[in-house]
C-alpha positions in Angstrom: -33.6 -75.8 13.7 -35.0 -74.1 16.8 -38.5 -72.5 16.8 -38.4 -68.9 15.6 -35.1 -69.4 13.6 -35.2 -68.7 9.9 -33.4 -71.1 7.6 -30.1 -69.7 6.3 -29.7 -72.4 3.7 -29.4 -71.0 0.2 -29.7 -72.6 -3.2 -26.2 -71.4 -4.0 -24.8 -73.2 -0.9 -26.5 -76.4 -2.0 -25.2 -76.2 -5.6 -21.7 -75.4 -4.2 -21.9 -78.5 -1.9 -23.1 -80.7 -4.8 -19.9 -79.9 -6.6 -18.2 -82.3 -4.2 -20.4 -85.2 -5.5 -19.2 -87.3 -8.4 -20.3 -90.2 -10.5 -17.4 -92.7 -9.6 -17.0 -93.5 -13.3 -16.7 -89.9 -14.5 -14.1 -87.4 -13.0 -16.5 -84.5 -13.1 -18.9 -83.3 -10.4 -22.7 -83.8 -10.9 -23.4 -80.1 -11.2 -20.9 -79.6 -14.1 -22.3 -82.8 -15.7 -25.7 -81.1 -15.8 -27.3 -83.9 -13.6 -28.9 -81.5 -11.1 -32.2 -80.2 -12.3 -33.3 -78.3 -9.3 -33.1 -77.6 -5.5 -36.0 -77.0 -3.2 -35.5 -75.5 0.3 -38.3 -75.6 2.9 -37.2 -74.5 6.3 -34.3 -76.9 7.2 -35.3 -79.5 4.5 -33.6 -79.6 1.1 -34.8 -81.6 -1.8 -32.5 -82.2 -4.8 -34.1 -83.1 -8.2 -31.6 -84.8 -10.4 -31.0 -87.4 -13.1 -28.2 -89.8 -13.9 -26.3 -90.3 -17.2 -28.3 -93.5 -17.8 -31.2 -95.3 -16.3 -29.1 -98.4 -15.7 -26.4 -96.5 -13.8 -24.9 -99.0 -11.4 -23.9 -96.2 -9.0 -27.3 -94.6 -8.7 -27.8 -95.6 -5.0 -24.3 -94.5 -4.1 -24.6 -91.2 -5.8 -28.0 -90.5 -4.2 -26.6 -91.3 -0.8 -23.6 -89.1 -1.4 -25.8 -86.2 -2.4 -27.9 -86.5 0.8 -24.9 -86.9 3.0 -23.2 -83.8 1.5 -26.3 -81.6 1.6 -26.8 -82.6 5.3 -23.4 -81.2 6.0 -24.5 -77.7 5.1 -25.1 -75.6 8.2 -28.8 -75.2 8.8 -29.9 -78.3 6.9 -31.8 -80.8 9.0 -32.9 -83.3 6.4 -32.2 -83.9 2.7 -33.9 -86.0 0.0 -33.1 -86.9 -3.6 -35.6 -87.4 -6.3 -34.1 -89.1 -9.4 -36.0 -88.3 -12.6 -35.6 -89.4 -16.2 -37.3 -86.4 -17.9 -35.8 -84.5 -19.4 -33.4 -87.2 -20.5 -29.7 -86.3 -19.8 -27.6 -85.6 -22.8 -23.9 -84.7 -23.0 -24.9 -81.2 -24.2 -26.1 -80.5 -20.7 -22.5 -80.5 -19.4 -20.8 -77.2 -18.6 -18.1 -76.1 -21.1 -15.5 -76.9 -18.5 -16.8 -80.4 -18.1 -16.9 -80.9 -21.9 -13.2 -79.8 -22.1 -12.2 -82.0 -19.2 -13.8 -85.1 -20.8 -12.8 -84.2 -24.3 -16.5 -84.1 -25.4 -17.4 -82.0 -28.4 -20.8 -80.5 -29.0 
C-alpha cells in the first residue's frame, strides 16, 4: 500500500474470502463450521484468529496456509497471518444452521 492510502479491506470481505477455505475432510467452509473466531485489520495486514475441529487435525498446516493465501488475494491486503487457538474449544454447536443441515448434524 502506498503512503497516504487508506486500507479498503473490510472484515466482511475477509469473512467472504474465508468461505472459500475448507477442511479437506469436511465439505463445509471454515466460516460456516464456526472455526473463525475473529479478524483483525491493521492497514494492509490481516490477522485471522481461528481454531480447528480437533487439536490433532492432520490438515492444520494446509488449512492455515490456505487461509493466508486466500486472504492475500483480497485487494488491499499486503500480508496475512493466522493464529490457531484452542480456547474456546470448538464444538459442533458452533456450526451455522446451514452447515448442520449439510452435515446432518443435530443440536
